[in-house]
N, C-alpha and C positions, 0 to 999 in steps of 0.2 A: 674172649677180649684179644683182638690183634693190635697190629701197630699204627695201623690207620685209624680204629677208633681210640687206643692211645692218644697219638696226636692231636686228634680233636678234643680231646679231654684236657689235654694240658693246655692249648689254644684257648679252650673256654674257660678255664678255672684262673687264667692269666690273660683275658683278654684285656684290661685295661694297662697292667705293666707294658704288654708287648705293642701296645698302639703307640705308647709314652716312648718306646725305645726305638721306634721307627719314626718319630718327631725331628726336628730339625733342632728342639734342645738338647736330646741326644749328641748330634756332632757337636753342637757347640759345648757340650760338657766334654767331649772325648778331645776335641783340638784345644780345651782351657780358654776356650771364647777367641781363638785366633781363626774365624771363619774366613780362610784362602785355601788356594786350592793344595799348596805344597803341605800345609797344616792337615788337611783332610787326607791326605795320602799318608803322609806321618803316622797318622792316628791309626788309619788301617792297618799298615805295617807293623807297629805295635801291636794290635790285635792278634796277628796272624803268627809274630814271632812268638807270644805267649801261646796260642794254641800250638804252636808245632812243639815247644818245649813238654807241653801238656802229654800229647798224642803220643809222643816219641816215648815218654817215660809208661805209657801204658800198653804200648807195644812188648818193651822187654818183660813186663811182667802177666802178659795176658796168655792165658793156655788156651782158649777158645780159636781156632784159628781164622774161623771167618770174623771175629772180633777184632784180632790181633792185626786181619788185612785191611779192614776198614780204619781202624786209628793210623796206621802204617800211609794208608792213603790221603787221609786226613793231615796227616803230618806234611807228608808231599806236597802237597796242593798248597799248606799253608808255607813252605820253605820257598814254592814259587812265587808267591806273591806277596814276599819282601819279607817272609819271616825266617831271617836266616841268623838275627843279632840277640843279644841278652835283653830282656824285657825286664821290666818292672811288675809281677804279676797283679791285677787288677782284683778285686773281690771275686767277680766271675770265675776268673781261672784257679784263685784261691779254692773256691767252692768245686770245682773240676777236680783239682789236685786232691782233694780230700776223700773225693769218691773210692768205694773199696768195694771190689767186685763185679764181675763181668756185665749183670742188668742193671747196676746203678749207673755203671760208667756209659751203659749204652743209653740209657735215660739222659744222662747229662751231656752224652754228644746229641743226642737230638734236638736236646735243649739249647743246645750249643749253634745248632746250624739255623733254629727258630730265630735267637737272639741276632744271627750276624746274617741272617735275609733280611730282618728289618733294617739294620743298620744301611746294609749296603744299597737297601730302595732307595732311603733318605742321602746318601752319598750320591747315588746316579741323580736324584733331583737337585742336590747341588751343584752339583758338575752342568748339568742343562741349565739352569738356573746362570750358572757362570759363562754362559756361550761358550763351553768348551765340550762341545760333543765328541771329541776321541776320547777322552778321557771317562765322560759319562759312558761310552759303550764299552770301555776296559772293565768299569765298573759292573755294569748289566752282565757282561762277561762272567765275573766272579760271584755276581749273585748266581746267576745259572749253574756253577759250580759247585756254590753250596747248597742249591736245592738238587744236585745229583748224591753229595753225599748225605742228604735229608734222608733220601729213599735208600741211602746205605744203612743207615742209620735204623731205619724201619726194616730192613732185611734182616740185621743183624737182633733187633728187638723180638721179631716173630722165632728166631732160631731158637735164643736164649732163655727166654720168658717160656719157662714150660708149665709154671703153677701159678698160682694167685700170690705167692710168696714173691716170685722173681717178678712178677708186674709190678708188686707194691715196692719194692725194692728198686726197680727204674722209676716210677713215679718219684720216690723221693730224691734220686738223683737229677732228675730232669725240675722238680719243684726248687730244689736248693740253688740250681743255676740261673733259672731265671728270677728268683727272688734276690740272689746276690747281686745281679746284673741290675736289678730297678733299685736295690739300696743304693749301689755306688752311682745310679743317675741321681737321684735322689739328694743322695749327699752332697755330690757334687755341686750340683747347681745351687743350694742352699749355702755352699761355702763361697758362692760366686756370688751372694746378695740375689739369687733370680728364685720364684716361685716355681717349683717342678711339676705342678699339678694340673696344668692348662694345658693340654694337649696344642702344639702350634706345625 
């Protein structure tokens, strides 16, 4: 297996959850139902604040230089986009925080980029619909930067996954993160009295 095949396997296995995490209902959940521009931007800032905290912690305990550099870059990206404050970790970040070992973290990192890519695509759509092309372009740039980190995650996976056990660890990490994000999506919408399983 290589990282590209791994990515496609994760996408295929979580096709429905990832599609729903790219829906307007996910943005609705992240904003607590406040579908206003400021609330969407604040929701993204909260996401990257949690990401920064996680990736900075990983750098401090990572022995593999390639992985440590990738996590440091991801933390810097998060800090540059509003992630410089304290955050209340969501289930997805709790799942990331629980990962141990370079391969599992690399898989979790890749999964984070897959979820963030979907989230940002929907946020772009929100600002397009809100007739705010400038902010839509800002979020397009953020999505492109996440996709660059996705490529980095694949490079890390190809370096650190040298046997079947390492790929299995990476897959566990990726699955845990997507499943936690999707569980958060379902539980948040249900708590708001909304049926979560219809894609919109």
